[in-house]
N, C-alpha and C positions, 0 to 999 in steps of 0.2 A: 357113310351113312347112319352110324351110331353117333358121330360127334354132331351130324346134325339133329337128331331128334333130341339130344342132349340140349343143344342151343336151344331148340323151340320149346322144350320144357321148361328151360331156366328163363326164357322170355314170357312165356304164359304166366308162369309165377309170380315174376316181376310185374307184370301186367294186372295181375289179380291184386296183389299187394297194393300196387299204386292205386287202384280204383277202390279198395277198401279205405286208405287213408284219404282220398279225396272225398268220399261219402261222409267218414269221420270230420273231418274238416268243415265240410258243408253244414252239417249239423251243429258243429261248435260256433260257426261263424253265425249262424241263424239266431241262435240262443244269445250271443254276445249283442247282436243288434237289438234282439228283442230287449234284454236287460238295458242296454243304453235309452230305448225308447222309453222303458218304464221309468227309469230315474229322470230322464226328461219332462215327463207328463206321467205321473204314476196312476192316474185315473183313467187313461184313455186304452191302456190294453191290457187284456186278461188272458192268459194261456193256460189252457186245460187240455190235459194229455196230448201236448205237441200241436194241438189246434189252437189257431189264434181267433179271439174272439174281441171285436171291439166295443167298447163299452161307453156309452154317453151317461155321466152321471146326471143326478137331477138337480136342477138348479133353483 
């Protein structure tokens, strides 16, 4: 019984760590994509406080 509880706790902790890493990687990948778009077209994308705003410059 005790070993089953230990395995459950270890499994829960592993899942929690995996979800934290996945969330972190999701944020990093999103930021990398945003930087890549900015490098391609520097006047089309402006990020402010994690929110994306598309900006069309005056021609």
